[in-house]
C-alpha positions in Angstrom: 120.3 83.5 79.3 122.3 82.6 82.3 122.6 78.9 83.0 120.5 77.3 85.7 122.3 76.0 88.8 121.1 74.0 91.8 120.5 76.4 94.7 119.4 75.6 98.3 117.6 78.1 100.6 120.1 78.7 103.3 118.4 81.0 105.8 115.6 80.3 108.3 112.1 81.7 108.1 111.3 84.6 110.4 108.4 83.9 112.8 107.5 83.4 116.4 104.4 82.2 118.3 102.8 85.7 117.9 102.9 85.6 114.1 99.4 86.2 112.6 100.2 86.4 108.9 102.7 84.6 106.6 104.1 86.4 103.6 105.8 84.0 101.1 108.2 84.8 98.3 109.4 82.3 95.7 113.1 81.9 96.3 115.8 84.3 97.5 117.4 86.5 94.8 121.2 86.4 94.2 121.5 89.6 96.4 119.4 88.0 99.1 121.6 84.9 99.0 124.7 87.0 99.2 123.3 89.0 102.2 121.8 85.8 103.8 118.5 87.5 104.4 115.2 88.2 102.6 114.6 91.0 100.1 118.3 91.9 99.9 118.3 93.7 96.6 118.5 97.5 97.3 115.7 98.2 94.7 113.3 95.6 96.2 110.5 97.6 97.9 109.5 95.0 100.5 111.1 96.7 103.5 109.8 100.1 102.4 106.3 98.8 102.1 106.2 97.0 105.4 107.9 99.9 107.3 105.4 102.4 105.8 102.3 100.3 106.5 103.4 99.6 110.1 104.4 103.3 110.6 107.9 102.4 111.5 111.3 103.7 110.3 113.0 101.9 107.5 115.0 99.0 108.9 118.7 98.7 107.9 120.1 95.7 109.7 118.9 92.1 109.7 118.0 92.5 113.4 115.9 95.6 112.7 114.2 93.8 109.9 113.4 90.8 112.1 112.1 93.2 114.9 109.9 95.0 112.4 108.3 91.8 111.3 107.9 90.1 114.6 106.7 93.1 116.5 103.8 93.3 114.1 102.9 89.6 113.9 104.4 89.1 110.5 106.2 85.9 109.4 108.1 85.6 106.2 109.6 82.7 104.3 109.7 81.3 100.7 107.8 78.6 98.9 110.9 76.9 97.6 113.5 75.1 99.7 115.7 74.2 96.7 115.5 74.5 92.9 117.5 75.0 89.7 117.5 78.7 88.9 119.3 81.1 86.6 120.4 84.0 88.7 117.3 85.5 90.3 114.9 84.7 87.5 111.7 83.2 88.8 110.7 82.3 85.3 113.7 80.0 85.1 112.9 77.9 88.2 112.8 74.1 87.7 113.1 71.0 89.9 111.3 72.6 92.9 111.5 71.1 96.4 109.1 73.1 98.5 109.7 74.4 102.1 107.9 72.6 104.9 105.5 75.3 105.7 103.9 73.2 108.4 106.9 74.2 110.5 105.2 77.6 110.8 101.6 76.6 110.7 102.3 74.1 113.5 103.8 76.8 115.8 101.7 79.9 115.1 98.1 81.1 114.8 98.5 82.1 111.2 95.3 83.8 110.1 96.2 84.7 106.5 98.8 83.7 103.9 100.0 86.2 101.3 102.1 85.7 98.2 104.6 88.4 97.3 103.8 88.1 93.5 102.0 85.8 91.2 104.9 83.3 90.8 104.9 82.7 94.6 101.1 82.2 94.4 101.4 79.7 91.6 104.2 77.7 93.2 102.4 77.7 96.6 99.2 76.5 94.9 101.1 73.7 93.1 103.4 72.5 95.9 102.1 73.7 99.3 98.3 74.1 99.2 97.8 70.3 99.0 99.8 69.9 102.2 98.6 73.0 104.2 95.0 73.2 103.0 95.4 77.0 103.5 94.4 79.4 100.7 96.8 82.2 99.7 96.1 85.8 98.7 98.3 87.2 96.0 99.8 90.7 96.4 101.7 92.5 93.7 105.4 91.7 93.8 107.7 94.2 95.5 110.5 93.3 93.1 112.1 96.0 91.0 111.1 94.0 88.0 107.5 94.9 88.7 107.7 98.4 87.2 103.9 98.5 86.7 103.4 99.2 90.4 104.7 102.4 91.7 105.1 102.7 95.5 101.7 104.4 96.1 99.9 101.6 94.2 101.9 98.9 96.0 101.0 100.4 99.4 97.3 100.5 98.4 97.3 96.8 97.5 99.4 95.7 100.4 97.3 97.7 103.0 95.1 94.6 103.4 97.7 93.0 105.6 97.1 95.6 108.2 93.9 94.1 109.4 95.9 91.1 110.6 98.9 92.8 112.1 99.5 94.0 115.6 
């Protein structure tokens, strides 16, 4: 197994005062850290899921990805601000310092919070729920490691976000 190293989340959350839902991941993958933006691994299906559910074209650039989210009232961030992690392995995460999610809750009318995967849900419940008091709904991870969920099944599960989006 790869050795853990101290990593710090280096890019800002995506939100504005029109955001209605918050989707949280755990911590950016190596590819996302290299690209300085969320869900940067080419096999991660997050952008395909969101574009499909919002009936939009697949975004390519960071600006297109931000537009896709913000134009539909979607905010994204991660639960973890810094941690010790081996590569991109969520199971290796130790020494968590959580993100200050009140930064978003204090500036938006967030109606629902969703976890992109069970690890994000677990970490949110441990570190953030006591501060925010906001329940989280878990959705199946869009990670390529979640091979149990093919695209059609992911879309079916993620469709619940549509009742909150604009």
